[in-house]
N, C-alpha and C positions, 0 to 999 in steps of 0.2 A: 457502321462505316463500310462502304463498298469499295473494294479495290479489285480490278479485273484480275482473275486468276492467271491470265496469260503473262502477267508481269513477274510471276514467280519463276517462270522458265527463262532460259538464256535468251538474250536479244541479239539481233543482227545490227551491225553498224560498220561503216567504212572509216569512221573517225578514229585516228590512232590514239586520241586521248580518251575515247569512250571506254569506261571501265565499269564492271558490275561486280557486286560482292554478295556473298551469303555468309553470315556470321552467327555463331551460336556460343553462348557462354553459360556456365553454371557455377554456382557457389554453394558448396555443401558445408554448412556450419558444423554439422555433427562430425563429419570425417575430416574437416579442415582441409578440404580439397577444392581446387578450382581448375576449370577446363575452358580453353578457348579454341574454337574451330573456326578458321577463316579461309574462305575460298574466293579468289578474285579471278576475273576473266576479262581479257581485252579482245573482243571479237574482231576488231580491225587488224589485229596482229596475229590472231590465232594462238595466243599463249596466255597462260595464267600461272598463279602461284597458289599452292595449298599449304596452310600452316596449322599445326596442332601443338598447343602448349598445355602441358599437364603438370600441376604441382600438387604433391601429396606430402604429409608430414613424415619426417624421417627419411626422405628420399631426395636425391638430387633432382632439380627441375628438369623436365624433359620438354624440348622444343624441337620439332621436326618441320622442315620446310622443303618442298620440292616444286620444280617447274612442271607444268602440265600442258598438253595440247588438247585437253578436253575440259569443259567448264566444271563438270560435276563428278569427275572421276580421274584418279591419278594413281601412281604407285603407292601413295600414302593413304588415301581415303576414297570412299565412295559416299555420295550424298543423294538421297532420294527425298523428294519433296511432295507433300500433299498440299497444294496451294493454300497458304495462309492458315492451315490447320495443324500440320505436323511436319516433321522432318526426321529422317533416320540417317544417322552417321555411323559408318563402320570404318575403323582404323586398325587393321591387323597388327601393325607394328607396336601398338600400345594396348593390344587386347581390349579394344574399346568398341562397344555396340550400344548406341544410345538413341532414344527418341526424344523429341522436343515438342510435345503437343502444347499449343497455345491456349491460355485461359482468357486472353483478351481478344477482341477483334483486331484485324490488322490496322495499325495506327499510322495513317498516311500524313506525312508532313508536307506534302505538296511541293511548293516552290521555296520552302524555307531554307533548304540546304543549298545556299548559294554564297559563293565567295569570289566574286569577279567572274570573268568569262571562262576561266579555266576550271571552275568548280560549280557545276549546276546540276546537282544530282537529285533525282527522285529518291525518297527515303521512306521506308516502312519498317515499323518495329512492332514487337509484341512481347508480352510477358508469357513465360512458359513454366511448366513443371517437368523437369527432365527425369527420365527413368531408363534403366537398362543396366549395363555392366561396364565397369572399368577394372580389368584384371579379375581378381576374385571378389571384388566389392560389388554388391547389388544395390542400386540406387532406385528409390521410389519417390516421385514427387518432389525432386530437389528444385529450389528456386533457380530460375534462369531467365534468359533473355535471348531474343532472336532479332536479326537485323538484315534487311535487304535493301540494296541501293543500286542505281544504274544511271548512267549519263556521263558527261565529261568530268574527269576526276584527275586533277593535277594537285596532288597533296603538297607539292612544293609551293603552292600559293598560301598554304596555311602556316603562319608563323607561330601560332600558339593554339592549344586546344585544352579545354577543361571539360571533363565529362563525368557524370554521375549516373550509374545504371543500377537500379535497385528494384528488387522484387519482394513482396510480402512473404513472411514466414508462416504466419497463422491465418492470413486472410488474403483474398484476391486483391492485391495492392501492387501497383506497378508505377514507378516514377523514374523518368529519365531526363537528363539535361545534357545538351551538347552546345558549348559556346566556343566560337572560333574567331580568331583575329588574323587579318591578312598579314603576309610576311613583310610588307612595306610599312606597317604601322609600328609605333613605339611599343616597347615591351609593356609599358604601363597603360597602354590604351585600352579602353573598354572594348568588349567584343563587337565585331562587325556583324555577326549573325549568331542567333541562338535559336534552338528548337528544343522543345521539351513537352512532356505530357505527365498528367496525373490520372491514373485509372484506379478508382476505389469502388469496390462492390458493384461493378456494372456501370458506373458513371465515369465518363471520359471528358477531360479537358486538354486541349492542345494550346500551347502558348509559344510566342516568339520573343518574350521578354527575358533578358538575361537575369539570372537569379542574383540576389544579394548574398554574398558569401562572407560570413564572419570567420575570421581566422585566429588561430592561437599565436602566441608570441613568436613561435618558431616558423610561422608561415603556413602550417598545415591547416586544412579546413576544419571548422568546428560546427557550423550550422549553414545549411543552404536554405534561404528563405525564398520560396517559390510563390507564384501567383495563387490567389484564392486562399491565402493564409496557411498554406502547407509549409511545414518546416521539417527538414531532415537533419537530425543530429548525428554527427559522425566523428569518430576518434581514431586516427590512424595508429595510435598506440595499440589498439585492439586488432589491427590487421594481422591476419595469420599467414598471408602470402604477399610477396612483392615480386613483380616480374618486370622485365624490360625487353622490349622488342622493337624492331625496325619495321616501319610500314613498307609495303612493296615498292621496290625500286622501279618496277615496270609500270607503275601507275602514273607516269608522267609522259607527255608527248616527246617524240624524238626531237633532238635539236634544242632542248631547253638550254638557255645560255650559261648556266653554271655547271661546274664539273660533275658533281654527284651529290647534290643536297638530298638529305633524307629526313623523314620525320621519325624521331625517336619517342616512343611512348613508354611511360612508367604506369603500371597498373597495380593497385592495392586491392586484394580481396579481403572483405571485412564485413562484420555485422554493423548495422546502423539502426536508427529508430526514427520513424515518422511521428512527430509529436502528436499524441492523442490518437494515433492510428495503429500503433504496434510495431513489431520488430521487422527489420528488413535484412536481406542478404544481397550482396552484389559487389560492385567495384567502383573505385574512384580512379580516374585516369587523368594524367597530364601529358601533353605532347608538345615538343619543341622542334623547330626546324634547325638542322645542323648543316653546315657546308664544310668542305675540305679544301 
């Protein structure tokens, strides 16, 4: 799959709603550690946000966020990208130096990431094996995920989000699902848009069909049934980290009619299993739009 390398670099736009992001996530089952690095940039305003969230066993969660006037560099972190192949993240505040080399091609979802006029983003993902240093811990080949998006991005259009981001532990396996419902739809409504992929041992399929999610009596997901017979078994009782964070408040256009609605995301880091394909490591996420 070919995606022009120019799209890994920052874009130019005068649209105040135009937002681009670079995101990297790893899930270390051995150390029970999870890391999220998220950089957003609004070229029409010349401002962005950088976020690093780190959770390790026996330590308080660390979540640092700063505003920046550069897309890939701030007082918190620096990000160097080798288009669609690798990325290097350095965060001195958390003694973090990591690389995120991809083992999949860039997975381009084209026009699938659309939720009305305010959310029409190009979206590219890849499975990665992260290596480097977090403090005194040395990481080698840890399952991870990378995400790149650009275009009009008004997260306040999104009433609900369900996402599954999983990477194989023993084999080159990568599974993702993002299902989104518009803010004006009923809570019980089916997703307005879905995008997902399954990459297994070099073979890739991309789909826009919402998964069938079987849930436990308490409402937590038990099985994601995906196209082509792929089933992911997940038990949040086995999650070793749970985090909560707010999506960037700057990623909505000026003059939006509500006071300050924001998307709150809960993310569980956990092991899972793809039925018949082996173990997975990654995250399950739920997002909801809040207003004050």
